[in-house]
C-alpha positions as CSV (number, residue, x, y, z in Angstrom):
1,M,-8.3,14.5,-20.5
2,D,-6.2,11.9,-22.2
3,L,-5.9,8.8,-20.2
4,S,-2.2,8.8,-20.6
5,Y,-2.0,12.4,-19.1
6,I,-4.2,11.3,-16.2
7,I,-2.2,8.4,-15.1
8,N,1.3,9.8,-15.8
9,E,1.1,13.4,-15.3
10,L,-2.0,14.8,-13.6
11,G,-1.3,16.1,-10.1
12,E,2.4,15.5,-10.3
13,E,4.2,18.8,-9.8
14,R,7.6,17.4,-10.2
15,E,9.3,20.7,-9.9
16,H,8.3,20.7,-6.4
17,Y,10.1,17.4,-5.5
18,F,13.5,17.7,-7.2
19,N,12.2,16.7,-10.6
20,A,11.7,13.2,-9.6
21,V,9.8,11.0,-12.1
22,A,8.0,9.0,-9.4
23,P,6.0,11.0,-6.8
24,P,7.2,11.2,-3.2
25,I,5.6,9.4,-0.3
26,I,5.0,12.2,2.2
27,Q,5.1,9.9,5.1
28,T,4.2,12.4,7.8
29,S,1.5,12.5,10.5
30,N,1.2,16.3,10.7
31,F,2.2,19.6,9.1
32,T,3.8,22.7,10.5
33,F,2.5,26.5,10.5
34,R,4.5,29.6,10.8
35,K,1.4,31.8,11.5
36,V,-1.4,31.4,13.9
37,D,-3.8,32.8,11.4
38,D,-3.0,30.2,8.8
39,M,-3.6,27.4,11.4
40,R,-6.9,29.1,12.4
41,K,-8.2,29.1,8.8
42,L,-7.4,25.4,8.2
43,F,-9.1,24.6,11.7
44,R,-12.2,26.1,10.1
45,D,-11.8,24.3,6.7
46,E,-9.6,21.3,7.0
47,Y,-10.7,20.3,3.5
48,S,-8.7,23.2,2.0
49,G,-5.1,22.3,3.2
50,Y,-2.8,20.1,5.2
51,I,-3.0,19.8,9.1
52,Y,-3.0,16.0,9.7
53,S,-2.8,13.1,7.4
54,R,-5.9,11.6,8.7
55,G,-7.4,14.2,6.6
56,L,-5.5,15.4,3.5
57,N,-2.0,14.4,2.5
58,P,0.0,15.5,-0.7
59,T,0.6,12.0,-1.8
60,V,-3.0,11.0,-1.4
61,D,-4.1,14.2,-3.2
62,I,-2.1,13.2,-6.2
63,L,-4.0,9.9,-6.3
64,R,-7.3,11.8,-5.6
65,K,-6.9,13.9,-8.7
66,K,-6.1,11.0,-10.9
67,L,-9.0,9.0,-9.8
68,A,-11.6,11.8,-10.0
69,A,-10.5,12.5,-13.6
70,L,-10.8,8.8,-14.5
71,D,-14.4,8.8,-13.3
72,E,-15.1,12.3,-14.9
73,A,-15.9,13.4,-11.4
74,E,-15.5,16.7,-9.6
75,D,-13.8,15.1,-6.5
76,C,-12.7,12.0,-4.9
77,L,-12.0,10.4,-1.4
78,V,-9.7,7.4,-0.9
79,F,-10.4,5.0,2.0
80,N,-8.4,2.3,3.9
81,S,-10.6,-0.4,2.4
82,G,-13.5,-0.9,-0.1
83,A,-15.8,-1.8,2.8
84,S,-15.1,1.6,4.6
85,A,-15.9,3.4,1.4
86,I,-19.2,1.6,1.1
87,F,-20.1,2.1,4.7
88,T,-19.2,5.8,4.6
89,S,-21.0,6.5,1.3
90,V,-24.2,5.1,2.8
91,L,-23.9,6.4,6.3
92,S,-23.3,9.9,5.1
93,N,-26.7,9.9,3.2
94,V,-29.1,8.3,5.7
95,K,-30.5,9.4,9.1
96,A,-32.7,7.6,11.6
97,G,-35.9,6.4,10.2
98,D,-34.7,6.4,6.6
99,H,-35.2,3.6,4.0
100,I,-32.8,2.2,1.5
101,V,-33.5,0.2,-1.7
102,S,-30.6,-2.1,-2.6
103,V,-30.1,-4.7,-5.2
104,E,-30.4,-8.1,-4.0
105,K,-27.4,-10.1,-2.8
106,P,-24.8,-7.3,-2.6
107,Y,-21.4,-7.7,-1.4
108,S,-21.4,-9.6,1.9
109,W,-20.2,-6.6,4.1
110,T,-22.6,-4.3,2.4
111,Q,-25.5,-6.7,3.3
112,Y,-24.3,-7.1,6.8
113,M,-24.4,-3.3,7.2
114,F,-28.0,-3.2,5.9
115,N,-29.2,-6.2,7.9
116,V,-27.3,-5.8,11.2
117,I,-25.8,-2.3,11.7
118,L,-28.2,0.2,10.2
119,P,-31.3,-1.3,11.8
120,R,-29.9,-0.4,15.1
121,F,-30.5,3.1,14.1
122,G,-34.0,2.6,12.6
123,V,-32.7,2.5,9.0
124,T,-34.4,-0.3,7.0
125,T,-33.6,-1.8,3.6
126,T,-35.7,-3.4,0.9
127,Y,-33.8,-5.8,-1.5
128,V,-34.9,-5.9,-5.1
129,D,-34.2,-7.7,-8.4
130,G,-32.4,-4.9,-10.0
131,T,-32.6,-6.2,-13.6
132,Q,-36.1,-4.5,-14.0
133,I,-36.6,-0.7,-13.3
134,E,-40.2,-1.5,-12.1
135,N,-38.8,-3.2,-9.1
136,F,-37.1,0.0,-7.9
137,E,-40.3,2.0,-8.6
138,R,-42.3,-0.4,-6.5
139,A,-39.9,-0.4,-3.6
140,I,-39.5,3.2,-3.1
141,L,-41.2,4.7,0.0
142,P,-41.6,8.2,1.1
143,N,-38.7,7.9,3.5
144,T,-36.3,6.3,0.9
145,S,-33.0,8.2,0.9
146,V,-30.7,6.0,-1.0
147,I,-30.7,3.5,-3.9
148,Y,-27.7,1.1,-3.7
149,L,-26.4,-0.5,-6.8
150,E,-23.8,-3.0,-8.0
151,S,-23.5,-3.2,-11.7
152,P,-22.3,-5.9,-12.4
153,N,-22.2,-7.7,-9.1
154,S,-19.4,-10.0,-8.6
155,W,-21.0,-13.4,-8.9
156,S,-24.0,-13.6,-11.2
157,F,-23.0,-10.3,-12.8
158,A,-26.6,-9.0,-12.7
159,L,-26.9,-5.4,-14.1
160,Q,-29.0,-2.4,-13.5
161,D,-29.9,0.1,-16.1
162,L,-27.9,2.9,-14.5
163,A,-29.3,5.8,-16.4
164,A,-32.9,4.7,-15.9
165,V,-32.3,4.2,-12.1
166,A,-30.6,7.5,-11.9
167,E,-33.4,9.3,-13.6
168,L,-36.0,7.7,-11.3
169,A,-33.9,8.6,-8.2
170,K,-33.5,12.2,-9.1
171,A,-37.1,12.7,-9.7
172,E,-37.8,11.4,-6.2
173,G,-34.8,13.2,-4.5
174,I,-32.9,10.1,-3.8
175,I,-29.2,9.5,-3.7
176,T,-27.8,6.8,-5.9
177,I,-24.5,4.8,-5.1
178,C,-23.0,2.3,-7.5
179,D,-20.3,-0.2,-6.8
180,N,-18.1,-0.2,-10.0
181,S,-15.5,-2.5,-8.9
182,Y,-16.0,-4.9,-11.6
183,C,-15.5,-2.4,-14.4
184,T,-13.3,0.4,-13.2
185,P,-13.7,3.8,-14.7
186,L,-11.9,2.4,-17.9
187,Y,-14.8,0.1,-18.8
188,Q,-17.8,1.9,-17.2
189,K,-18.5,5.5,-15.8
190,P,-21.6,5.5,-13.6
191,L,-21.4,9.3,-12.9
192,A,-21.7,9.9,-16.7
193,L,-24.9,8.0,-16.5
194,G,-26.3,10.1,-13.8
195,I,-25.3,8.1,-10.7
196,D,-24.5,10.3,-7.6
197,I,-21.6,8.4,-6.1
198,A,-19.4,5.8,-7.7
199,L,-17.4,3.5,-5.5
200,Q,-14.7,0.9,-6.1
201,S,-12.7,-1.5,-4.2
202,A,-9.3,-0.2,-5.2
203,T,-7.9,-3.4,-3.8
204,K,-8.9,-5.0,-7.1
205,Y,-7.8,-3.5,-10.5
206,I,-6.5,-0.1,-9.4
207,G,-3.9,-1.5,-7.1
208,G,-3.4,-4.6,-9.4
209,H,-0.8,-6.3,-7.3
210,S,-2.6,-8.0,-4.4
211,D,-0.5,-6.0,-2.0
212,V,-2.8,-3.1,-0.9
213,V,-6.3,-2.8,0.5
214,A,-8.2,0.4,-0.4
215,G,-11.6,2.0,-1.3
216,I,-12.6,4.9,-3.5
217,L,-15.6,7.2,-3.7
218,T,-16.1,9.8,-6.5
219,G,-18.8,12.4,-7.0
220,S,-19.5,16.1,-6.7
221,H,-17.2,18.4,-4.8
222,E,-20.0,19.2,-2.5
223,M,-20.7,15.6,-1.8
224,M,-17.2,14.6,-1.1
225,A,-16.5,17.7,1.1
226,R,-19.6,16.8,3.2
227,I,-18.4,13.2,3.7
228,F,-14.9,14.4,4.5
229,N,-16.0,16.9,7.1
230,N,-18.2,14.3,8.8
231,E,-17.9,10.6,8.5
232,Y,-14.3,10.6,6.8
233,L,-12.6,12.7,9.5
234,T,-14.6,11.2,12.5
235,A,-14.0,7.5,11.7
236,G,-10.5,8.0,10.5
237,T,-11.0,5.8,7.5
238,G,-8.5,7.4,5.1
239,I,-5.7,5.7,3.4
240,S,-1.9,5.9,4.4
241,P,0.4,7.8,2.2
242,F,2.4,4.7,1.4
243,N,-0.7,2.8,0.2
244,A,-1.8,5.8,-1.8
245,W,1.6,5.7,-3.4
246,L,1.2,2.1,-4.3
247,L,-2.2,2.9,-5.9
248,I,-0.5,5.5,-8.0
249,R,2.0,3.0,-9.1
250,G,-0.8,0.5,-10.0
251,L,-2.6,3.2,-12.1
252,R,0.5,3.5,-14.4
253,T,-0.1,0.1,-15.8
254,L,-3.9,-0.2,-15.4
255,P,-4.8,0.0,-19.2
256,L,-2.2,-2.5,-20.0
257,R,-3.2,-4.8,-17.3
258,L,-6.9,-4.5,-18.2
259,Q,-6.1,-5.3,-21.8
260,R,-4.1,-8.4,-21.0
261,V,-6.9,-9.7,-18.6
262,T,-9.6,-8.9,-21.3
263,E,-7.7,-10.9,-23.9
264,N,-7.0,-13.8,-21.5
265,T,-10.6,-13.9,-20.4
266,Q,-12.0,-14.3,-23.8
267,K,-9.8,-17.3,-24.4
268,V,-10.5,-18.9,-21.1
269,L,-14.1,-18.3,-21.7
270,S,-14.1,-20.1,-25.1
271,Y,-12.4,-23.0,-23.4
272,L,-14.9,-23.3,-20.6
273,K,-17.9,-23.0,-22.9
274,A,-16.6,-25.9,-25.0
275,H,-15.8,-28.3,-22.1
276,P,-18.3,-31.0,-21.5
277,R,-17.9,-31.0,-17.7
278,V,-19.0,-27.3,-17.7
279,E,-22.8,-26.9,-17.7
280,S,-22.9,-23.2,-18.4
281,V,-21.0,-19.9,-17.9
282,L,-21.9,-16.3,-17.0
283,F,-20.0,-13.5,-18.5
284,P,-21.6,-10.1,-19.3
285,H,-20.2,-9.6,-22.8
286,D,-21.0,-13.1,-23.9
287,E,-24.0,-13.4,-26.1
288,S,-25.6,-16.1,-24.0
289,F,-25.7,-13.7,-21.0
290,P,-29.3,-12.7,-20.1
291,Q,-28.5,-8.9,-20.0
292,Y,-26.1,-9.0,-23.0
293,G,-27.6,-6.1,-24.6
294,L,-27.5,-3.7,-21.5
295,A,-23.9,-5.0,-20.8
296,K,-22.9,-3.9,-24.3
297,Q,-24.6,-0.6,-23.9
298,Q,-23.3,0.4,-20.5
299,M,-19.8,-1.4,-20.3
300,K,-17.1,-0.6,-22.8
301,A,-15.7,-4.1,-22.1
302,A,-15.8,-6.9,-19.5
303,C,-12.9,-8.8,-18.2
304,G,-11.4,-11.0,-15.4
305,L,-14.4,-12.6,-13.7
306,I,-16.3,-15.6,-15.2
307,S,-18.8,-17.6,-13.2
308,F,-19.5,-21.2,-14.3
309,Y,-21.4,-24.3,-13.2
310,L,-19.8,-27.8,-13.2
311,R,-21.9,-30.9,-14.2
312,V,-21.6,-32.7,-10.8
313,E,-23.7,-34.6,-8.3
314,K,-21.7,-34.3,-5.2
315,I,-20.0,-31.6,-3.4
316,E,-16.9,-33.6,-3.2
317,E,-16.4,-33.3,-7.0
318,I,-16.3,-29.5,-6.7
319,V,-13.8,-29.8,-3.8
320,K,-11.6,-32.2,-5.8
321,F,-11.6,-29.8,-8.8
322,C,-10.6,-26.9,-6.7
323,E,-8.0,-28.8,-4.8
324,S,-6.6,-30.3,-8.0
325,L,-5.6,-26.8,-9.5
326,K,-1.9,-26.3,-9.3
327,H,-1.5,-22.8,-10.5
328,V,-5.0,-21.1,-10.2
329,L,-5.0,-20.1,-6.6
330,M,-8.1,-20.5,-4.4
331,A,-8.6,-17.1,-2.9
332,V,-11.1,-14.3,-2.6
333,S,-10.9,-10.9,-4.5
334,W,-9.5,-10.3,-8.0
335,G,-7.5,-7.9,-10.0
336,G,-3.9,-8.9,-9.4
337,Y,-1.5,-10.8,-11.7
338,E,-2.5,-14.2,-10.5
339,S,-5.6,-16.2,-11.5
340,L,-8.0,-17.0,-8.7
341,I,-10.9,-19.3,-8.1
342,I,-13.6,-19.3,-5.3
343,P,-16.4,-22.1,-5.1
344,G,-19.8,-21.1,-4.0
345,C,-20.0,-24.3,-1.9
346,A,-17.2,-22.9,0.4
347,S,-20.0,-20.9,2.2
348,V,-22.1,-24.1,2.7
349,A,-21.6,-26.8,5.3
350,P,-21.0,-30.1,3.5
351,E,-24.2,-31.6,5.1
352,A,-26.3,-28.6,3.9
353,Y,-25.2,-29.1,0.2
354,D,-28.0,-29.5,-2.3
355,V,-27.1,-30.3,-5.8
356,N,-30.4,-28.9,-7.1
357,K,-29.5,-25.4,-5.7
358,K,-27.6,-24.1,-8.7
359,S,-25.7,-21.4,-6.7
360,Q,-23.9,-24.0,-4.7
361,R,-22.6,-25.4,-7.9
362,M,-21.2,-22.0,-9.0
363,L,-17.6,-21.3,-9.2
364,R,-16.1,-17.8,-9.8
365,L,-12.9,-17.7,-11.7
366,Y,-10.7,-14.6,-12.0
367,V,-8.5,-14.8,-15.0
368,G,-5.1,-13.2,-14.3
369,Q,-2.2,-12.0,-16.4
370,E,-0.4,-15.3,-16.9
371,E,-0.1,-16.9,-20.4
372,P,-3.7,-18.0,-21.4
373,D,-2.5,-21.5,-22.3
374,Y,-1.0,-21.8,-18.9
375,I,-4.3,-21.0,-17.2
376,I,-6.3,-23.3,-19.5
377,R,-4.0,-26.3,-19.0
378,D,-4.3,-26.1,-15.3
379,I,-8.1,-25.8,-15.4
380,D,-8.2,-28.7,-18.0
381,Q,-6.1,-31.1,-15.8
382,A,-8.2,-30.3,-12.8
383,L,-11.5,-31.0,-14.6
384,N,-10.0,-34.3,-16.1
385,N,-9.0,-35.2,-12.5
386,T,-12.5,-34.5,-11.1
C-alpha cells in the first residue's frame, strides 16, 4: 500500500461518521446488542467485534489497521505503554521453566522483567552481545522459547543481524521479538526480515508530540489473537480511544517529522564530530560506526538519537554542560518536537563516578525539529561554558 493511503485513508470509513475528515473518538466503555445470539457469539470470540473497550474499540481499530500496514504485518495490538507491550509480548510466549536469550543492556524495564519478575516463575535469561550471530547460537538451550532483540538499542545503537537471528530462531522453533522504537516501520521493517513480533514505544515517533504514552505489537493474526484473548484482555493493558486518536493524528505527519529530524540530525552530528570538546560520537549511519555496513543494509535511514562522549575529567563538567543548555531540555524519551539530552552519569552516584568508565561520560542527544542552527548554538554555548 502507498504510505499516503495508509496514514490518511486506511481504516477510515468516513461515510459511517458524517463524512468527517478526522476520525471520531468513540469514547465509550461498552456496546449494545439487540439480539441475545449476537451477544453470545461475541462472548465466544471477543476478537471479532465490540463488547467492551478494554478489548476492541472502533477508534483503536482504525489505528491498528494503519500500524499493521506500516509494518507489513497481518495484525496489530496497541497498548497503554511501551513497557506493557514489551511485557505482554514476552509473557505470552514463555511458560514456567523456559529460557530467554536477550541482547545485553536492553531497555531498563525490559531488564527488570528479565531479572526480577520472570525468575519468580522459573523463567531465566541469558544476555549476549548481539553483534555476533555466534553468541546467539551458543546461548540457546533446549528450553529457549524467546530471543529478544533491540536493533538499534537506544544508547550505544548496537545492532543485530535480524535476518540471521530470525533464520536461526525458526530452525530451533524459537519466537523472535524485536524492539523497533529507534527506527519505526518507515526506516526498518523487522517482520520483513523474518522476525515474529515487532514492537515499538509509540510514545516516541508515532505519537510525536510528547503528549501520549503507548506501545505497539505487530505480527501474524494468529499471534495477535492469542495475545489478545489471554494476556491483553486479562491484564487490561489496552489503549484508551482518546490516546488512539492522538496516535492517528501523529501518524498524519510521521513522514514529514522523520524527514525533518533526519536532516537536523545530520547537521548536528557534523557539528559534534568537529568540536574539540567531543571525544567521539555514535550514530548508526555514520561511517565511523562499528556496524555501519549492517546499519546501511537493514535500516533505510537513521535519525534523532546521537550518543557522544565529552573530553572531561570530572563529573561536574558533565553536569555543568547539561545544566548550561538553555533550549535543549534534559529529559528521558525522544520523538517529539523538542530536542532532549540525558547524561549517562545521571544513573551514577557522584561518589561512584569513574572517569575511566566511558559509559559514564556518555550523553544521549535527541535532535528535535527546531531550526538546526538553534540547536547547535545552544550546544555550542554550553560546551564553551563547561
